[in-house]
N, C-alpha and C positions, 0 to 999 in steps of 0.2 A: 651844654652844647649838644648832647645827644638828641634832645627834643627838637633842635633846630637843624640837625645834620641833613635830613632828607630835603628840607626846603632849600638849604644852602647849596646842596649838591645840584638840585634842579635849576637853581638860579645861576649856576656856574660861579658861585661866590666862595671865597675861602673863609673859614672861621677865624676868629681872632686868635684862638689857641688851637693849634693842630694836635696838641696832646695835653693830657691833664688827668686829674683824679676823678674817680666815680666810686660809688659805694661798693667796696670789695676789691678795687683794683684801679686800673688806669685805662685810658683810651688813647689810640694813636690813629691819626688820619694819614694813610700812606699815599693816597691819590684820590682824585675826584670819585666819590662813590665807593671807596674802599676803606673800611673802618675796622680796626682791630681792637678787641677788648682783652686785656691781660689781667688775670686775677692775681691778687696778692697771695692766695692759697687756694688749693682745690683738692678734691678727692682724687686718689690714685686712679680710680676707674672712670673719672669724668672724661668724656671724649673731647678731642680738639674738633670744634664744630664750625663748618662753613654754613652760613645762612644767606642765600641769595634770592633776589627778586628783581623784577623789571628787566629780565633778559629779553622779553618782548615788552615794548614800551606802553602798550595799551592795556596791560594786565595790572590793575592798580590795587586791588584788594590786598594782595600780599604786602605791598609797600606800606599801606596803611596799617596792616597788622604788625609788621616789624616796627613801624614808628611807635605804635601804642606800647609794645613790649619794651622798647628802648626808653620811652618816657617813664614807665614804671620803674625801670632800673635807675634812671637818673634821679627820680623822686625818692629813692630809698625804700620803695615798696618791696624790693628784692635786692639781694646782694650778688655781685658777680662771683661765681665759684668755678668757672671753667674758661679755657681760652676759646674765643669766638671771633671769627672773621665775618663781618657783615658786608654784603656787596649789593650795590645797585648796578644793574647790568648795562643796558643800552640807554645811557643818559639822554642823548639827543632824541631818541624815539620816545622816551618818557615825556620829555618836554613838548613834543609835537602831538602826543596822544596817538601814535601810530605803532603798528606791530614792529616795524623796522624802518630804517631810512633807505638803505640801498640793498641790503641782503639780510637773510635770516641769521642773526647772531647765533642762534642755538643749533647751528649745523657746522660751526667753525672751530670747535674745541678739540683740535688735534695738533700734535707737536710738529708735524711736517707741513703745517699750513703755509701755502705759498701765495694766497691771494693778497691783494693790497687794497687799501681803502679804510674808511672810518671803522666799519664793523670788524674787519680782520685785525686792525690795530687794537681795537678794544678787546677782542678775544685774546690776543697775545698778552696784553697787560693783565687781564684777569687770570690767565693761566699762570703767569709769573707770580701773581699775588697768592694764588692757592699753593703753588710750589713752595714759595718762601714760608708761608704760614705753616704748612705741614712739616717742613724741614726743621722748624723751631721746636717741634714736639715729637721727636722720633720714636719715643716709647709709648705714645698714647694711641688709643683707638681713634680712628678718623671717621668723621661723619659729615655728610653734606646733604642738606635739604635745599633743593632749588624750587622756589615757590612760584607757581603760575596760576592763571585762570584760563579756562577754555573759551574759544570764540563762539561756542554754540551751547545749547542746552544739552543735558546728559541724563540718561536713566539713573546714573550714579553721579550726582553733582560734585562729590569730593572723592577723587581717586588718585592713585599714585602709579607712576610708571617705574618699574624696576629695570635699570639699564642692564644690558648684556655685558658680562665680564666673568672672568674665572673666579673672582672673589664671591664666596657664598654669603647670602644675607643671613644675619643672625636672627634666631627666633624672637629675641627680645624686640627687634625692630617691628615685626608684625604685631606684637602685643602693644607697643607704644602707639603705632598708627591706628590700630583698632580703637584704642581708648581716646584717640584724638578725633574720632568720629569720621574716619576715612571709611568709605563704603565699598570700594572696589580696588583691585590691584591688577595691573597689566604687566606681565613679564615680557620684556623685549627678547627677540630671537637672534639678534645680531648687533654688531657694533653700529652705533648711530651718531657719535660725535657731538652729543649734547653736553651741556655743562656738568650735569650730574654724572654722565658716563665718563667724562674726563677724570673726575675724582676717583671713581670706582676702578677704571681701567689702569690709570697711571699710578694711583696712590693706594690702591686696595682699600679704599674707604667704603663704609656703608653709605650708600648714596641713592637718592630717589629724586625724580621729578614729581612734585605734588601739584595736582590740579585742584584748586580750591574754589570751585564755582564758576560763574560766568564773568567774562571780561566786561567791565563797565567803567565809565569815566570816574575820576576822583570825585568823592562826595556822594556818589550814588550807590555805594556798596553797603550791604547789610552784613556787618561783621559778627552778628549774633551766632550764626551757625559755625563760625570759626573760633569760638571761644575755647572749645576743647583743644584745638590746635595751638591757640595762644598759651594754654596751660602747659603744653608740651614744650613750646619754645622757651617759656619762662623757666621750666625745670632745667632745660639745657643751659640757659644762661646762669642759673644759680648752681650748677654742678650737682643737682639732685637727680636721683633715679626717677624718671617720669612714671606716671601711672600706666598700668597695663590692663589689657582686656583680652578676651578670647578672640584669636584671629579668625575663627570660623564665623564671626559676625560679618566679615567682609566676603565679597564674591571675587574669585580669582579667575583671570583670563590669561591666555598665552597667545602671542602673535603667531598667526599661521601664514600670513602673506602680506606683502606690501604692494599697494597700488602706486605705480610711478607714472609721472607725466613725462612721456617721451617726445611728444610733438605739440605744436601750438594748437593743433586740432584735437583737443582732448576735452572730454566732458564726463562728469559723474551722472549716472542714470537714475538719480533719486533727488528729492527736493533739497534745496539749499539749507533748509532749516531742520533737516533730519538730525535728531539728537545722537550724541555719542552713545555707543553700545546698542544701537538699534540692530536687531537681528534680521538677516535675510535668509530665506529658504533656498534649497537647491533649485537651480534653474533661473534664479534672479540675475538679470544683467546689471552689473554695478558700474561699469565704466566702458567708454569707447575711446580709442586712441588711433589716430591715423597711421601711426608707425607700429604700435604693439598689437593693435586689434582690440576686440572686445574682451572683457573679463566677465565670466559667468560663474556663479557659485556652483560647485560641483556636487559632491556626494554628501556633504554635511553642512548645516547652517553656519554662517559667519556673521559676526557682529562688527560693525564699522566704528572706528575710532579716529578722531582727528581728520575727518574728510574736508578737503579744501582743494577745489579744482583750479584755483588761481595761483598755485605755487609756481616757482620758477621751473623752466625746463630741466629735466633730469632730477627733480626733487620728488619727495614722497607726497602723494596726494591723499592717501588714507592708509591706515592700518586695519587689517582684518584679523579678528581674533576668535578663539573658541574657549569655552569654560575649561578650567583645569582644577583638580583638587587642591585644597589648601596645603601648604608645605607641612611636612612632619615636624 
């Protein structure tokens, strides 16, 4: 069933067996796009792990990557050795091949969410799924990798965003991510209400948003650069200690400023195809907004990440970051 689960989820079809055996444990389908894998036995230090993809519907490579890992598990090429919750996020947006349907799902993961509609309802369902999953493993380390791809090119095609929260990131995580061929790290500077932030803020999980290349349609992704990430995911599924590498092979940044879209008369003052982590020197005008006025780089260079002038009013149009030393 695991090899068909993604297709069935996108077809809005129910599998003939919502639960059953797999090598090393069992699977249970809790809801559309929410699959729990329960091991028969696992190491004491194996984390309870959430693996999510498709929070934005047009980001397909992580969905294909998870599908390949699940297929290897079902085929017996590895055995389940840790509790894992696998989530497909915005199912309707995935079916349409769009980033979202009505609003950005990855800004809705907060417990006081008051909005109504398809995406807010989906956020509430996914938050409950994560709450219930972690509650079943109160004594285990908690881990959440939320897998994405970016809508533009990048100086560092594979990078992670570390959500802001009081929970410190363990050094082993930097080692695992370095070995998984992650090239850069962006430390967030404040609460952002993304899915990975939800797990870190509310559950004290080790949690990251992972950007794994460029957003492309199904069937057009080159998964070869993601094989080190596949090995990390398979180690987590098997309950094994993942490979590690020196974190200093990654470049670290910290967010210094957020560009917000305050008015309908807003624009970014650089080309639409500007890659992530492009650096702008002091004096460069980065944005103009009829309400907030212009934004000009002041005394030190800033690198732009996730620029998108077409976001909703009141939403973030770009992150601006500066290099920072690797964590001790």
